[in-house]
N, C-alpha and C positions, 0 to 999 in steps of 0.2 A: 504494500500500500504506500502511495506517495506520502512523503513527509508533510507536504503542504496540507493534506487532508486533515491530519491531526491538529495542525496549527489553526485550522479554520473552524474547529468545533466550537459551538456556543458555550457560554459559561453555564447555562442551565443544564446542557447535556453533560458537560464535564462534572458538574456537581452531582448529577444523577449517577454517573459512573463511579466517582470517588466515594459516594455513599455506600457502595457495595464492597469496598475494600475492607477486608477483615484484619489485615496486617498493617499496623500503624507505620511501619518502616516503608512499606510500599507507597503509602501516602506521602511520606517525606521525600521519597525518590521522585514522585510525580511533581512535587514542588520545585524540583531542580531542573525541570525540562525547559520552561520558558516563563515569561512574566504572566501570560494568560493562565497557564496551569497553576502557577504559584498563587494567583489571586483566587481562582476557583477552589483550590485546596484549603485556603485560609477561610473562605466563606463557608466551606462545608464542615470544617472541624476547627476547634480551638488550636492555636499553635502549641506544638509539643516540643519542649526543650528539656525539662527535667521532670522525671516521674518516679513513683515509688515502685521498686522492683520486688516482686514476690516470686518465690520458687514454685515449681509444680507440687501438688499435694502428694503425688506418688513418685517413686524413684523410677521414672521412665524418661526416655530420651526424646519422645515425640515433641515435647514442648519444653524450652529452657526456662520459661517463667512467664509472668504477666506484668504489664506496666499499668500503674494506676495513677490517674491524675487527681491529686487531692488538694491542689493549690487553691481552688475556688470552692472547697468543701464538697466537690463532686467526686464520684468514684467510678469513672469510666474505665473499663477493663480493656487492655490491648494485649494480645498474645505475642510472645516471641517464639516462633516456631523454629525447630532445628532443621538445618539443611541436610540433604541426603549424605553429604560428605562427612557429617558429624553425627550420624544416626545412632551411634552407640555411646553418646556422651551426655552429661548433664551438667547444670550450672552449679558452681561452688561459691563464687564471689564476683564482684564487679569493681571496676575502677576506670574513670575517664571514658565511659562509653564502651568499654571492652569487658567481655565476660571471661572468667577463668573456668574452664571446663575440665572434667575428668572422665576417663573411660569407665563406664559402668562395670565392665567385667575386669578391667585392670586399672585400679585407681591411681597407680603411679604414672600412668600416661596422661599428660596434661596438654591443654591447648589454650590459646587466647583467640577469642572470636568477637568480631564487630558485627552486630546485627544490621547496621545500616549499610556498610560497604560489602558485607558478606565475606570479608577477608578473614582467614584464620591462620594462625601461626602455631606450629607444634613446638613445645618446650621439651628439654631433656627430662627423662624420667626422674621422679622424686619419690623416695620411700617414705610414706607417711601412713597414719592410721585414722580412718574416719571415726572410729570409736573413741579416739583420744582427743582429737582437736579438729578444727576446721582450718583450711588454708586461707590466709589473708595475703593480699599483695598490693604493691603500688609500683608505678612505672615512672621512669625519668622523662618519657616522651611518648611519641607514637610508635607502636611496634612495627609499623611499615618502614621505619627508618632503622638503618643498620646499627646506629650508635645507641639505640634504646636499651636501657638496663632495667631488669625486673628484679624487685626485692620481695621475697616471700617469707612469711612468718608461719611457724606451726610448732606443735608439740609432739614429740615422739618418745615413747618409753620414759616419760617423766621429765624429759629435758626440752628446753625451748631452743629453737634453731632460727637463725637468720641466714637466708640463702640468696646470693646474687647470681644473675645470669645476664650476660651481654649478648644481644641478638646478633651482633656483628662479629663476635669472637668464636672461633672454632674450638670451644672447650666446654666442659661440663659445669654444673653448679659450683660456685665457691661458697662454702658453708662453714658455720661454726656454731657452737653452743653460746647462747646469749641469755640475758635476763628477760623477764617478762615485761612487755611494754603495752601501754594502753593504746597508743596511736603512733602513726608515722606519717611523714610528708616529704615530698621532694621539693625543696625550696632553694632557689638561687644556686642550682647546679650541685646540691648536696642533699643527702638523705638525713633527716632528723627523726628522732624518736623521743617519746616522753613516757615516764612510768607513772604508777599510781600515786607516787609522792610528789609529782610535779617536777622531777629531775629531767632536764633536757640534755640529750646526748646526740652526738653526730656519728653516723655509721659510714665506714669506708671499706673498700675492698681492693685488694691487689692479688697477692697469692693466697690471702686468707681474709676473713672478716675482722675488722678492727672497730672498736667503739671507744670514743673519747668524750669525756664530760665537757659540756659547754659551761664556761664560768658565769652562770646566771643563777641568782638566788631563787629557789623555787617559791611558788605561791602557796602559802599555808592559810587557807580560808576556813579551816575546820572541817571535820568529817572526812569522808573518803569518796569524793565525787568521781564521776567518770570524766576523764580528761581527753581533750581533742586538740589537734593542731590544725590551723587554718591559715591560708594566705589571703590577705585582704585584697580588694580590687586595686588598692594603691600600692600593693607589693610588700606590705608589712606582715610580719609573722605574729599570729595571734594564738593564744591558748584559751580554750573554753572549759570551764568547770561546771559540770551538770550535777547538781546536788539532789540526792534522792532521799526519800522518806517513806514511811509506811502509810498505806492508805487506811484511813480510820475505820472504814466499813468492811473492806474485803481483806485487808492485811497485806496485800502485795506491795512491792516497791513501785514508787512513781516519782516523777520529776516534781521537785518543790520549788527550786529557783535555779537560775543559770547566771554565771558570771563570765565576762569576757575581759581578757587582758592583752595589751599590746606590748611587745618586747622592745625595751629600750636597750639597744646593743651597747651604747656608749657607757651607760651607768650600770649595766648588768642587772637590770630589774624589770619586773613586769608591771605595767601601768594599767589600772582598771579603767575601762571605758564603758559608756552608757549609750553609745550611738554607733550605728553601722553605716553611717554616711548615706542614709536613705535606701539602703539595700535590705534584702532579706537573706538569712543564712539557713541553709539546710544542713542539719547536723548529722554526721555519720562517721564512724571510725574509718580512717584511712582515705576518706573521700568527701569531706565536708566541702560545701561550695556556696558561693554567693550567687544570687539571682536578682534580676531587675524586678521592679515593682510597678511596671506600667500597667495600664488598664487591662491588657490582654492576659497578663500572667496570673492574676488573682492573688498574688502574694502581697503581704503588707510590709511597709518599710519599718526597719529597726526591730524586726521580729525574728525569732529563732524557731524553726520548725524541727521538732524531734519525733522520732518513731520508736517503737517498742524493740529495743535491743537489750532488754534486761532479763532475758530468759535464763532459766536454770537448765543446764545441759542434761543433768542426770534424770530430771523429771519431765523434760520436754514441755515445760510449762512456761508461760510468759504473762506479762502484766497488763497488756492492752494499753500501754502508756503512749498515747498519741496526742500531740497538741502543738500549741504555739505559745511562746514566751515573749512578751513585749519587754524589750530591754530597757525602755525608758520608763514605763509605768510599773514594771516589775510584776505584771499580772499574767496569769496563765489562762488560756482558753483551751479546754480539752475537746478533742474531736470524737464524735460518735461515728466510728467507721462501719462499713458494711460487713455483714456476716462472712462474706468471702475473704475479707482481709483478716478479720479476727480469728477465723478458723484455720488460717494458713499456718504452716509450720513456722516457727519463730526465726525467720531469716529475712531481714528487711534492709533494703539499700536504696538510697537516692541514686537514680541512674540518669546521667546526662547523655543525651543523644549527640554523638559526634562521630565523624568519619575518621 
């Protein structure tokens, strides 16, 4: 069929066609064809940039997970279907629009997969146990680039490990035993980690994994909060302390208040801030992100969106802790999520769609 025919389709007809698309990534690919298609796709669906990622309820490879738009208090479900080339894999984790996959029959076999570009990269095998821990990872850049480095954290036989792999190097994982860390980030060409005491360290790799403490006084705000590392839109390094407490009625843990600190490198201190420069922050270990708050996004400025990652591994239970914390007013608005979200296994990630 001639290319001009597709370009001459009316907006009404394009909207009718786009309404039949079940895969949200197909819709995004349509938006990249031309200006007319981009307009019709936006009229048909809300813009999709950052969504909540849910895993499949069963250990099957037909579907990697589902994406849920919760920014405007809506819960539209979009599936991430697995391609034939990865038919025997399932999703473990996500970072910067890429999924970390494992082979169902052979868990040591790992892949990175981008649902938008449909590109996948096989990683070297890694011996780990699903019964003991999950795999978490961050990347220095786009896996399509040869200089991209992947950092994986996991626990095996009671020990914590940090593993580096450079996609451009013809070598295996570089790994070593490390301490347990709450969060990690790739910031200004280096990998940083923070522990549950707020101690900031820098991770490097050559022939082995090395960890060095950053001379910064930890934040001691009381209690044992969940800690996160985030890069602000202006390029500053932030740490977020999410303080938990018991729900008075049900007894499970839930978010009580959140603090944000900016790192003052010169003085070696963390400075408390109450403003996110008009942005919203989506909180997630290893992949927190700032988003715009324009009319189409549904997010609110200077608010922190959190999800239920407080589950107890041995009981497979979780606390249904979803909501939004206003950093200026210090008020929490809790979300009533749909049963499909609440009944999902306790693995929740903010997922940014990127090629």
